[in-house]
C-alpha positions, -999 to +999 in steps of 0.1 A: +000+000+000+015+034-011+001+055+018+024+071+043+015+058+078+021+091+095-008+106+076-034+080+083-044+051+104-021+021+104-030-009+083-037-030+114-060-003+128-079-002+095-083-040+096-097-038+130-121-011+118-132-033+089-137-063+113-157-041+138-179-028+109-187-063+098-195-074+134-213-043+145-231-033+113-257-061+114-292-049+107-318-049+134-343-077+128-380-071+132-399-097+153-425-120+137-459-104+137-489-123+151-514-134+125-540-108+116-576-112+107-583-109+070-586-074+056-575-057+088-545-034+082-516-038+106-500-006+119-464-003+111-442-009+142-421+018+156-384+016+148-376+039+177-402+054+201-400+091+205-384+103+237-384+136+255-358+151+232-365+166+198-351+144+171-331+149+139-332+119+115-304+118+089-311+096+058-278+084+043-243+079+057-221+093+030-198+123+034-227+146+041-247+123+064-217+113+086-206+150+089-240+164+098-246+136+123-213+142+140-215+180+141-251+180+154-237+165+186-215+195+190-239+223+178-271+209+193-263+185+222-298+187+235-312+171+203-314+133+196-296+124+163-304+092+144-287+082+112-303+056+089-281+039+063-287+008+044-251-003+042-232-019+071-200-001+064-189+033+050-173+030+015-157+063+003-159+071-034-131+098-033-099+079-039-118+049-052-101+054-086-068+049-069-081+017-053-090+003-087-053+002-096-040-007-061-025+027-051-045+024-019-060-007-003-096-015+006-092-007+043-082+028+033-117+035+019-138+015+044-148+028+079-172+016+106-205+033+110-208+017+144-175+032+156-182+066+142-216+068+159-203+056+192-174+081+192-197+111+183-227+101+204-255+096+178-275+065+169-268+045+137-293+020+124-287-001+093-320-002+075-337+006+041-359+037+039-390+029+020-411+061+023-411+096+039-444+111+051-437+148+054-472+156+067-467+134+097-429+140+099-424+102+098-399+080+080-409+045+070-382+018+070-379-019+064-380-023+102-406+002+112-413+039+114-394+067+131-407+102+137-386+134+133-386+171+141-359+178+116-349+156+086-317+157+066-314+137+034-279+130+022-285+101-001-261+108-030-271+101-066-288+075-088-276+065-122-302+066-149-300+047-182-335+055-193-324+085-215-306+059-236-329+029-234-363+041-224-380+012-206-359-015-222-350-033-190-330-061-208-307-035-223-304-016-190-297-048-170-271-060-195-253-026-194-253-025-156-241-060-154-214-059-181-204-022-184-212-007-150-201+028-141-190+022-104-202+057-093-223+045-063-207+024-035-216-012-045-204-044-060-199-024-092-165-012-079-154-048-075-166-057-110-148-027-125-116-036-107-117-071-120-124-058-155-093-037-154-071-064-140-083-091-164-083-070-196-060-085-222-062-058-249-085-040-273-107-009-273-125+003-242-151+030-247-159+052-217-189+075-219-190+105-195-222+115-178-237+148-190-231+176-164-239+180-137-225+147-124-207+133-093-170+139-092-150+124-076-146+098-088-133+119-118-139+101-151-108+117-166-087+105-136-101+070-140-091+070-177-056+081-167-051+055-141-064+027-163-040+039-190-011+039-166-020+004-154-022-009-190+010+009-199+029-006-168+016-041-176+022-038-214-015-044-222-023-033-258-053-012-249-070+018-263-093+040-242-118+062-261-134+089-239-168+100-253-174+134-237-207+152-242-190+185-234-173+206-261-139+204-242-122+188-212-134+205-180-125+213-154-087+213-154-088+212-192-052+222-199-038+199-172-057+168-185-050+177-221-013+178-213-015+145-194-033+128-223-006+141-248+025+136-227+018+103-209-008+084-228-008+095-265-011+060-278-037+048-253-062+077-246-083+094-273-106+122-261-136+128-283-156+161-275-192+168-283-199+130-282-232+128-264-248+093-268-275+091-294-280+053-293-263+024-277-265-013-285-248-031-256-253-065-272-238-057-306-211-035-288-217-003-308-225+032-296-236+061-318-228+097-308-231+131-322-193+127-330-196+094-348-201+057-343-177+036-321-173-001-317-157-016-286-144-047-270-153-035-235-168-004-220-176+017-190-210+033-196-216+062-172-253+070-174-271+102-166-268+113-129-299+123-110-308+130-074-311+099-053-343+078-051-351+091-016-352+127-029-378+117-054-398+099-027-396+131-007-413+151-034-383+174-035-374+174-072-375+209-088-394+218-119-384+238-149-405+268-162-422+242-185-430+220-156-405+192-164-385+177-135-350+191-131-339+158-117-323+175-087-336+188-053-351+223-052-335+238-021-326+272-007-292+280-023-275+287+011-295+269+037-303+237+017-338+233+032-368+226+010-384+258-001-418+247+013-404+229+044-377+247+065-371+217+087-363+193+059-328+196+043-312+180+013-274+181+012-246+166-010-248+154-045-286+156-048-288+194-045-301+213-075-289+245-090-280+273-066-267+301-088-275+316-122-238+321-127-225+286-123-256+264-117-247+235-094-221+232-067-196+205-076-211+171-066-181+162-045-174+147-011-157+180+000-189+199-008-211+173+010-189+176+041-191+214+041-229+213+036-231+189+065-212+212+088-234+242+077-267+223+082-257+212+117-254+249+125-287+258+109-306+232+128-290+242+161-300+278+154-336+268+145-338+246+176-330+277+197-355+299+178-327+318+161-326+328+124-299+308+106-267+326+097-255+317+061-222+299+058-203+301+026-187+268+016-158+258-007-146+229-027-112+211-033-105+181-055-073+163-064-069+139-093-040+114-096-029+112-132+004+093-131+016+062-113+054+064-120+060+088-104+029+094-084+016+128-097-016+147-093-034+179-105-061+198-086-090+222-088-103+246-061-137+265-061-143+295-039-177+312-034-189+346-024-222+364-025-225+388-054-239+423-053-272+411-068-276+385-040-265+355-061-237+331-053-206+336-075-179+310-081-142+314-087-124+283-101-086+278-097-070+250-117-036+236-108-026+221-142+010+213-133+011+176-122+033+170-092+041+146-064+034+175-040-003+176-050-006+138-045+008+142-010-017+171-004-045+147-016-035+122+010-035+148+038-068+162+027-084+128+027-070+119+061-083+151+076-117+147+060-122+111+072-111+122+107-136+151+105-165+127+096-158+098+119-142+112+151-160+121+183 
């Protein structure tokens, strides 16, 4: 493992975390219900009875959910905090591209929800959320209901293939099974890693999601690290990046230089290549930039707000009444515009500014939103008006394996004179070992921030 031990937990500590997660992350099991008379509806059992304290329920344990749960214990110690997450362990998508090519090991990305909750003093329950009743302020789960005074939804994204296939479930299923995007923590990451390790040669087509999309994992970074792996192992591979955008962005000059300097015989970037049709069985994709045949592929479908946000009824609408596919929230406080005690944070958040549209859908932004919302809820609980907090974003991308070199991008925000958020983007296009070391430090501090007490 190529991670300095003085920056992060030791390998043995991470193994203990993984073992504790497996042991402590077992779902609660509902008891068997007594037989009911025919046609008599059975009331859903309570997952947790309401106590004397007002309660915040957090849906989702990603970068935003972990952060807001932890910070609420500091900003509002008189509130009860319950985090519901369907997974037994936390799997971090930032740095997952490095894991695909063995720069970091699995334990580096995995952390225990049970340990994080115990250290910070909130309650973690592994369960699936099935419905949210905003009128009754009640969440329905696979194991029963739980009432809330405040609700925070930090559920990430969903990947939609319907824009390509409509309701052709066979094509969607085949694409997910054979050409998965590995953008959501799941077995898709393992499948993609195996694909990269076992690839013997040929053409790999990689479609990029139309913006806005989750990043990290950066699709350009993934292409670079795959190319570096093929180059190191002398695999005769070609990677064709089908990019719906007119140019590489962000960090355009930096990535362009990397493609030309390091991987000119492996990576081909094709701009304005939005998918028009895809036949995953015949292995051909047609785009606005031409038709491409492939031996293997990574098909990154359209990104949308997570299923829970749709169930919440929080998706915005265009002027024509069509869904925006993202949550409509206050641009600074992240609460629903018709419900000040329900918040959506992280990747599901919709456009917040006429200047730049969406915040980057990154772990860093989700972490900053989580901190902010913890403060807003604490202020609401005390009858105070919330004070806006400006956030920032920082992302690093590893682009070379020998030597280890990265590039980076920073986004700063301020309130403009017309009352709109303004964004300043700072690209660091010069790849260096220093930026890779900064990436490791940033990640270590972020994980500590999310999981410590």
